[in-house]
C-alpha positions as CSV (number, residue, x, y, z in Angstrom):
1,M,73.2,115.6,112.9
2,P,75.1,117.4,116.0
3,M,77.9,115.4,117.4
4,E,77.1,113.4,120.4
5,F,79.2,111.2,122.3
6,Y,77.8,107.8,124.3
7,H,79.5,105.4,126.5
8,L,78.0,102.1,125.7
9,I,78.6,99.1,128.2
10,N,77.2,95.4,127.9
11,R,78.0,92.5,130.0
12,G,77.9,88.8,129.8
13,V,74.7,87.5,131.6
14,E,75.2,86.6,135.2
15,K,78.6,88.5,134.4
16,R,79.8,85.5,133.2
17,D,82.9,85.7,130.6
18,V,82.2,86.6,127.0
19,F,86.0,86.5,126.0
20,L,87.4,83.1,126.5
21,D,90.6,83.4,124.7
22,D,92.6,85.7,122.2
23,G,90.6,84.6,119.7
24,D,87.4,85.8,121.1
25,Y,88.9,89.1,121.5
26,L,90.1,89.7,117.9
27,R,86.7,88.6,116.7
28,F,85.0,90.9,118.7
29,I,87.5,93.8,117.4
30,H,86.9,92.2,114.0
31,D,83.0,92.5,114.4
32,L,83.6,96.2,115.6
33,Y,84.9,97.1,112.0
34,V,82.8,94.7,110.1
35,F,79.5,95.7,111.6
36,N,80.1,99.4,111.7
37,D,78.4,99.6,108.3
38,R,74.8,100.0,107.3
39,A,75.3,97.1,104.9
40,S,74.5,93.8,106.2
41,A,77.6,91.9,107.1
42,P,77.5,89.3,104.4
43,N,76.8,91.5,101.4
44,Y,79.8,93.7,102.8
45,M,82.1,90.5,102.5
46,V,81.0,90.0,98.9
47,K,81.4,93.4,98.1
48,A,84.7,94.0,99.9
49,R,86.2,91.3,98.0
50,R,85.1,92.8,94.6
51,A,86.8,96.2,95.8
52,E,83.6,98.0,95.0
53,H,82.1,98.6,98.6
54,R,82.3,102.1,100.2
55,R,81.2,101.7,104.1
56,A,78.6,103.9,105.2
57,L,79.8,104.0,108.7
58,L,77.0,103.9,111.3
59,V,79.5,105.5,114.5
60,Q,82.4,106.9,114.9
61,I,84.6,104.6,117.6
62,H,86.7,107.1,119.9
63,A,87.6,104.6,122.4
64,F,87.3,101.0,123.6
65,A,88.0,98.5,126.4
66,L,87.6,95.0,126.2
67,M,87.3,93.0,129.5
68,S,86.6,89.1,129.9
69,N,83.0,89.7,130.8
70,H,82.1,93.0,129.3
71,Y,83.2,96.0,127.2
72,H,83.1,99.8,127.1
73,L,82.7,101.7,123.8
74,L,82.8,105.6,123.5
75,V,81.1,106.4,120.2
76,T,79.3,109.2,118.3
77,P,76.4,108.1,116.0
78,L,76.5,109.1,112.3
79,Q,72.7,108.8,111.8
80,D,69.4,109.1,113.7
81,D,68.9,105.3,113.8
82,S,72.6,104.2,113.6
83,L,73.4,103.6,117.3
84,S,70.8,101.0,117.7
85,L,71.5,99.4,114.5
86,F,75.1,99.2,115.1
87,M,74.6,97.7,118.5
88,R,72.3,95.2,117.6
89,K,74.4,94.0,114.6
90,L,77.5,94.1,117.1
91,N,75.6,92.0,120.2
92,M,73.8,89.4,117.9
93,G,76.8,88.9,115.6
94,Y,79.1,88.1,118.3
95,A,76.8,86.1,120.2
96,K,76.3,84.0,117.1
97,Y,80.0,83.6,116.8
98,M,80.0,82.2,120.4
99,N,77.0,79.8,120.1
100,E,78.9,78.5,117.0
101,K,82.5,78.2,118.6
102,Y,81.7,76.9,121.9
103,D,78.5,74.8,120.9
104,R,76.4,76.6,123.2
105,S,72.8,78.2,123.1
106,G,70.7,80.7,124.8
107,V,71.4,84.4,126.0
108,L,75.1,85.6,125.9
109,W,74.5,89.1,127.0
110,Q,72.7,90.5,130.2
111,G,70.6,92.6,128.1
112,T,70.8,95.2,125.2
113,F,73.2,97.4,126.5
114,R,73.6,100.4,128.8
115,K,74.0,103.5,127.1
116,I,75.2,106.9,129.0
117,R,75.1,110.1,127.0
118,I,78.4,112.1,127.8
119,K,77.7,115.9,127.8
120,R,81.0,117.7,126.7
121,D,81.7,119.6,129.9
122,A,84.9,119.8,132.2
123,H,84.6,116.1,133.2
124,F,84.4,114.9,129.3
125,Q,88.1,114.6,129.2
126,Y,88.0,112.0,131.7
127,I,86.0,109.4,129.9
128,P,88.5,108.1,127.6
129,Y,90.8,107.8,130.5
130,Y,88.4,105.7,132.5
131,I,87.8,103.5,129.6
132,H,91.3,103.0,129.2
133,L,92.2,102.8,132.7
134,N,89.6,99.5,133.1
135,P,92.3,96.5,132.6
136,L,94.1,97.9,135.5
137,D,91.5,96.0,137.5
138,Y,93.5,92.9,136.6
139,T,96.9,94.3,137.9
140,H,96.0,97.3,140.2
141,P,92.7,96.8,141.7
142,N,92.7,99.8,143.9
143,W,93.5,102.3,141.1
144,R,89.6,103.3,141.6
145,S,90.4,104.6,145.2
146,G,93.3,106.9,143.7
147,T,96.1,104.9,145.5
148,V,98.4,103.0,143.0
149,A,101.8,102.6,144.6
150,S,103.6,102.8,141.4
151,V,102.1,104.8,138.5
152,E,105.1,103.5,136.1
153,A,104.0,99.9,136.8
154,A,100.2,101.0,136.0
155,L,101.4,102.4,132.9
156,A,103.4,99.4,131.8
157,A,100.5,97.2,132.4
158,L,98.3,99.4,130.1
159,R,101.0,99.2,127.2
160,A,100.9,95.5,127.7
161,Y,97.1,95.1,127.4
162,R,96.1,94.6,123.7
163,W,92.3,94.7,124.2
164,S,91.8,98.5,124.3
165,S,92.7,101.8,122.3
166,Y,95.2,102.9,124.7
167,R,97.9,101.7,122.6
168,D,96.7,103.5,119.7
169,F,96.8,106.9,121.6
170,N,100.3,106.1,122.6
171,G,102.0,106.0,119.7
172,I,101.5,102.1,119.1
173,K,99.6,100.9,116.1
174,N,97.0,98.4,117.8
175,F,93.6,98.2,115.9
176,P,93.9,101.6,113.8
177,S,91.5,100.6,111.3
178,V,88.5,100.4,113.9
179,L,88.9,103.6,115.5
180,H,88.4,107.6,115.1
181,T,91.0,109.2,116.7
182,D,90.9,112.6,115.3
183,T,88.1,114.1,118.1
184,L,90.2,112.5,121.0
185,K,93.9,113.2,120.2
186,P,93.6,117.1,120.5
187,I,91.9,116.7,124.0
188,L,94.3,114.0,125.1
189,G,97.6,115.4,123.8
190,N,100.8,113.5,123.0
191,T,101.8,110.5,124.9
192,S,103.6,112.4,127.7
193,E,100.7,114.7,128.7
194,Q,98.3,111.5,128.6
195,N,100.6,109.7,131.0
196,R,100.8,112.9,133.1
197,Q,97.1,113.0,133.2
198,I,96.8,109.5,134.1
199,A,99.3,109.7,137.1
200,A,97.0,112.6,138.2
201,I,93.8,110.1,138.2
202,L,95.7,107.4,140.0
203,S,96.9,109.8,142.7
204,D,93.9,111.9,143.4
205,P,90.9,109.5,145.2
206,A,88.4,112.2,144.6
207,V,89.1,111.9,140.6
208,A,89.6,107.9,140.6
209,A,86.2,107.3,142.4
210,H,84.4,109.0,139.5
211,S,85.1,106.2,137.3
212,D,82.7,104.0,139.5
213,A,79.7,106.0,137.8
214,L,80.7,104.5,134.3
215,E,80.6,101.1,135.5
């Protein structure tokens, strides 16, 4: 099938937090790996211990960012039905974990998920940056207006944030087993090139404002 890109977003019901501690973030990233397989998770775990299982990937995960009450993924489906299957497994599996851990019941997510098909045009290169820049909402909330006072401080905040794929594209092995980086690395370039592009986004109100369309 032709290579397509989708930006996926899901939020907690009523915009409530879905990640309450580091263990929750780690569990979701673990789920990104485990549920990215056509085999069911229980079968996967058994076969993995026997070292006999070859994963049948459902999607390529190019980039991600986890925020306290929502997440962003940039993925490519590998089979006709694989996107919906992956997201169903991911959202249901994580909701089950949260219900058991926090002795809760009811709906965790506000809906299924939001799906935006991304065209490979002049704006495509900005999508991974917009995803990776999301954590600046915590430290530099004016970044979407392109008026960040200190780009260096913003870059330091991004490097310090564990729960995105930004580090993995900047020479820091964070969660490499989850990601497929081969497609984006030639587009994003090395760390210096990425940082120059981030600086350009953070200092250009017209470009930074486009990030709101992906929320």
